[in-house]
C-alpha positions in Angstrom: 1.2 -32.4 7.7 -1.7 -30.0 7.4 -3.9 -30.1 4.3 -4.5 -27.2 2.0 -7.4 -25.0 3.1 -10.6 -25.1 1.1 -11.5 -22.1 -0.9 -14.0 -19.8 0.7 -17.5 -20.3 -0.6 -18.9 -17.6 -2.9 -15.6 -15.7 -2.9 -15.5 -12.7 -5.1 -13.4 -13.1 -8.3 -10.6 -10.8 -7.1 -7.0 -11.7 -6.7 -7.0 -10.0 -3.3 -10.2 -9.2 -1.4 -9.8 -7.5 2.0 -13.0 -7.3 4.0 -13.6 -5.3 7.2 -10.0 -5.7 8.4 -9.4 -4.4 11.9 -6.0 -4.3 13.7 -5.3 -2.8 17.1 -2.3 -2.3 19.4 -2.2 -2.2 23.2 -0.2 0.7 24.5 0.5 2.4 27.8 -1.9 5.2 26.8 -4.7 2.8 25.7 -5.9 0.8 22.7 -4.9 2.1 19.3 -7.2 1.1 16.5 -4.7 1.4 13.7 -6.9 -0.3 11.1 -10.6 0.1 11.5 -12.9 -1.9 9.1 -10.8 -1.6 6.0 -12.1 -3.2 2.8 -10.6 -3.1 -0.7 -9.7 -5.4 -3.6 -7.1 -5.9 -6.3 -7.6 -7.8 -9.5 -5.0 -9.6 -11.5 -2.5 -7.3 -13.2 -4.0 -4.2 -11.6 -2.2 -1.5 -9.6 -4.0 0.0 -6.6 -2.6 3.0 -4.8 -3.2 3.2 -1.0 -2.7 6.9 -0.1 -2.7 8.9 3.1 -0.6 10.9 5.6 2.0 9.2 7.8 0.2 7.4 10.7 -3.1 6.8 8.9 -2.7 3.0 9.0 -1.4 2.2 5.4 1.7 0.2 6.5 -0.2 -1.6 9.3 -2.8 -2.6 6.7 -0.2 -4.2 4.5 1.5 -5.9 7.4 -1.9 -7.2 8.5 -2.5 -8.7 5.0 0.8 -10.5 5.3 0.1 -11.5 9.0 3.3 -9.8 10.1 1.8 -7.9 13.0 3.8 -8.4 16.2 1.6 -10.1 18.8 1.6 -8.7 21.4 1.2 -5.8 21.4 -0.7 -6.0 18.0 -3.7 -8.1 17.2 -5.9 -8.6 14.1 -9.3 -8.5 15.7 -11.7 -8.8 12.7 -12.1 -9.2 9.0 -10.9 -11.6 6.3 -8.1 -11.4 3.7 -9.1 -13.5 0.7 -6.2 -14.3 -1.7 -7.3 -16.4 -4.7 -10.4 -17.3 -2.7 -8.5 -18.6 0.4 -8.8 -16.6 3.6 -5.2 -16.0 4.7 -6.4 -15.5 8.3 -7.3 -19.2 8.5 -3.8 -20.5 7.4 -1.3 -22.0 9.9 1.9 -20.1 10.3 3.7 -22.8 8.2 1.2 -22.4 5.4 1.5 -18.6 5.6 5.3 -18.8 5.2 4.7 -20.4 1.8 2.5 -17.5 0.8 5.0 -14.8 1.9 7.7 -14.4 -0.7 6.0 -17.0 -2.9 2.5 -16.0 -4.1 2.8 -12.5 -2.5 6.0 -10.5 -2.5 6.6 -7.4 -0.4 9.0 -4.5 -0.6 9.4 -3.0 2.9 9.8 0.7 3.7 13.5 1.0 4.6 16.0 -0.5 2.1 18.8 0.6 4.5 17.5 -1.7 7.3 15.4 -4.3 5.6 18.4 -6.4 4.3 20.3 -8.6 6.7 23.7 -6.9 7.1 25.6 -10.1 7.9 24.4 -12.1 4.8 25.5 -11.5 1.2 23.0 -10.3 -1.3 23.1 -13.7 -3.1 22.5 -15.6 0.1 19.4 -13.5 0.9 17.9 -14.1 -2.5 18.8 -17.8 -2.9 17.3 -18.6 0.5 13.8 -17.8 -0.8 14.4 -19.6 -4.1 15.3 -22.8 -2.2 12.2 -22.6 0.0 9.6 -21.6 -2.6 10.9 -23.0 -5.9 13.0 -25.9 -4.5 16.0 -25.0 -6.6 19.4 -26.5 -5.9 22.4 -24.3 -5.1 23.6 -23.8 -8.6 20.2 -23.2 -10.1 19.3 -20.7 -7.3 22.6 -18.8 -8.0 21.8 -18.5 -11.7 18.3 -17.5 -11.0 19.4 -14.8 -8.5 21.9 -13.3 -10.9 19.2 -13.3 -13.7 16.8 -11.4 -11.4 19.5 -8.9 -10.3 20.2 -8.2 -13.9 16.4 -7.8 -14.6 16.1 -5.1 -11.9 19.0 -3.2 -13.4 21.7 -3.9 -10.8 25.1 -3.3 -12.5 27.5 -6.3 -12.7 25.0 -8.7 -11.0 27.5 -11.6 -10.9 29.9 -9.6 -8.8 27.2 -8.1 -6.7 25.9 -11.5 -5.8 28.8 -11.9 -3.2 28.5 -8.3 -1.9 27.1 -7.3 1.5 24.4 -4.7 1.8 26.8 -2.0 3.1 28.7 -2.3 -0.2 25.6 -0.9 -2.1 24.0 2.5 -2.4 20.5 3.2 -1.3 19.1 2.8 -4.8 21.0 -0.4 -5.4 19.7 -1.8 -2.1 16.2 -1.0 -3.1 16.8 -2.9 -6.4 17.9 -5.9 -4.4 14.8 -5.7 -2.3 12.7 -5.7 -5.5 14.7 -8.6 -6.8 14.0 -10.6 -3.6 10.3 -9.7 -3.8 9.8 -10.9 -7.4 12.3 -13.8 -7.4 9.6 -16.4 -7.0 7.2 -14.9 -9.5 4.5 -13.6 -7.1 1.0 -12.9 -8.3 0.8 -9.8 -6.0 3.5 -7.4 -5.1 3.1 -5.0 -2.1 5.4 -2.0 -2.3 5.3 -0.1 1.1 6.8 3.4 0.5 9.2 1.8 -1.9 11.1 5.0 -2.6 11.5 6.2 1.0 14.9 7.9 1.6 15.9 7.9 -2.1 16.5 11.1 -4.1 13.9 12.1 -6.7 15.9 10.8 -9.7 16.3 7.3 -8.2 12.7 7.4 -7.0 11.5 7.8 -10.6 13.8 5.0 -11.8 12.5 2.6 -9.1 8.9 3.4 -9.9 9.4 2.9 -13.6 11.1 -0.4 -12.9 8.2 -1.6 -10.8 5.7 -0.6 -13.5 7.7 -2.4 -16.2 8.1 -5.5 -14.0 4.4 -5.7 -13.3 3.6 -5.5 -17.0 6.3 -8.0 -17.9 5.4 -10.5 -15.2 1.6 -9.7 -15.1 1.8 -9.0 -11.4 -0.8 -7.1 -9.4 0.7 -4.2 -7.4 -0.4 -2.6 -4.2 1.6 0.6 -3.9 1.5 2.3 -0.5 2.5 6.0 -0.5 1.8 9.5 0.8 2.8 10.9 -2.6 -0.3 11.6 -4.7 2.0 12.2 -7.8 3.0 8.5 -7.6 -0.5 7.1 -7.7 -1.5 9.6 -10.4 1.1 8.1 -12.8 1.2 4.5 -11.8 -2.2 3.4 -10.3 -5.4 2.5 -12.0 -7.5 2.8 -8.8 -6.9 4.7 -5.6 -8.0 4.2 -2.0 -7.5 7.1 0.4 -7.0 6.4 4.1 -7.5 8.6 7.2 -7.3 7.6 10.9 -7.4 3.9 10.2 -10.3 4.0 7.7 -10.6 4.1 3.9 -12.6 7.3 3.3 -12.6 7.4 -0.5 -12.0 5.0 -3.4 -12.3 5.2 -7.2 -10.5 5.2 -10.5 -7.4 7.4 -10.4 -8.8 9.9 -12.9 -12.0 10.2 -10.8 -10.2 10.8 -7.6 -8.1 13.5 -9.2 -10.8 15.3 -11.2 -13.8 14.9 -8.8 -12.7 14.3 -5.2 -15.7 13.7 -3.1 -14.1 13.7 0.4 -12.8 16.9 2.0 -9.6 15.1 3.0 -8.8 14.0 -0.5 -9.6 17.4 -1.8 -7.3 19.0 0.8 -4.5 16.6 -0.2 -4.8 17.5 -3.8 -4.8 21.2 -3.0 -1.5 20.8 -1.3 0.3 19.4 -4.3 1.8 21.6 -7.0 0.4 21.0 -10.6 2.3 21.6 -13.8 -0.9 21.6 -15.8 -2.5 24.4 -13.8 -3.8 27.2 -16.0 -3.1 29.9 -13.4 -0.6 30.0 -10.6 -2.4 29.3 -7.4 -1.2 29.3 -3.8 -0.8 25.8 -2.3 -2.9 25.2 0.8 -2.0 23.2 3.8 -4.4 21.0 5.8 -5.1 22.8 9.0 -5.0 21.1 12.4 -3.3 17.9 13.4 -3.7 14.2 12.7 -6.1 12.8 15.4 -4.9 10.8 18.3 -6.0 7.2 17.6 -6.3 6.5 21.3 -8.8 9.3 21.7 -10.6 9.8 18.4 -13.3 12.5 18.2 -16.9 11.5 18.1 -18.3 11.4 14.6 -16.1 11.9 11.6 -12.4 11.8 12.4 -11.7 14.5 9.9 -14.4 16.9 11.2 -12.0 19.1 13.4 -9.9 19.9 10.2 -12.7 20.1 7.7 -13.9 23.4 6.1 -17.3 21.8 5.1 -18.1 20.4 8.6 -21.7 20.5 9.8 -23.2 19.5 13.2 -24.0 16.0 12.0 -20.3 15.4 11.2 -19.4 15.9 14.9 -21.7 13.2 16.2 -22.2 10.6 13.5 -19.5 8.9 11.4 -20.4 8.4 7.7 -20.0 5.0 6.1 -18.2 4.5 2.8 -21.0 4.7 0.2 -21.6 5.1 -3.6 -20.7 8.4 -5.1 -21.4 7.8 -8.8 -19.9 5.1 -11.0 -17.1 3.1 -9.2 -16.5 6.1 -6.9 -17.2 5.8 -3.2 -16.8 8.2 -0.3 -17.5 8.5 3.4 -18.8 12.1 3.7 -22.2 13.7 4.6 -21.5 16.7 2.5 -20.4 15.2 -0.9 -22.8 17.2 -3.0 -21.8 20.5 -1.4 -18.1 19.7 -1.9 -18.8 18.9 -5.6 -20.8 22.1 -6.0 -17.9 24.2 -4.5 -15.4 22.4 -6.9 -17.5 23.3 -9.9 -17.7 27.0 -8.7 -13.9 27.0 -8.3 -13.4 25.7 -11.9 -15.7 28.3 -13.3 -13.7 31.1 -11.5 -10.3 29.8 -12.7 
């Protein structure tokens, strides 16, 4: 039996501390660098929003944290993932299975396909309870019904024996949340937790996640392309583009003073109820870059209205931008100047 790994020396006092994480995939067209030097942290009880367009690397980042990347074709090539001071990359697969579903819970993207169709709801929840909490069959059943009631599933005792196809999409998502929190994790990862749900059910699920995190004192990593979600539920935001984090900061800083042109473009494409005047929404011109053949310099340069020659040949690093705000852009001051001019004209 393997011994518990020793804590990493001089580890930062964060619950989760991801440093320079890199993940790539071998494809017929070439190597795809899906995650490229990503760093972020989450503290106890905090909610971090990871935002970006589809294909930017958000989900691969979360799967890399959980070491769920299929190998081959995927491979985590660099970086560390410190959870409570222990580098998850150094754990054996057996030790990692104790972390997954135990200390770290995860809600996957598709509630329609993430549940096993041939096992009852109760069986899928009690299996984790037996592994992580060492509960007997009766205690596990009682705990599962209690958790199903906590996430708002109607008549949980009856639903315990149902199969996934008996439930609606919103009910399946509540079951997924119940599975994720059943063992009292310290961190919950919600990867597009409201995908394929109508807007009313989306709001209910997000309110449920927020209340559960407050009640259980869980940290939450919420992964989404919806900026409205992070505005309401996240304390801090990290914006991803082409496999890299290109801006981070407190949610109010990101929304009031975006310092990267991609973040500014994302915000300009979202309708606002508090706008003083009616303004036309703007789309982001161009296309998401091909990760097999990324352009030289800044990956956003071909789509950027503030692009200069330096952007096309030299990629900026994520750096300080005032307070806790960081951004990876050569033209931060110019963007901020233009933003102030726009506010004065409105």
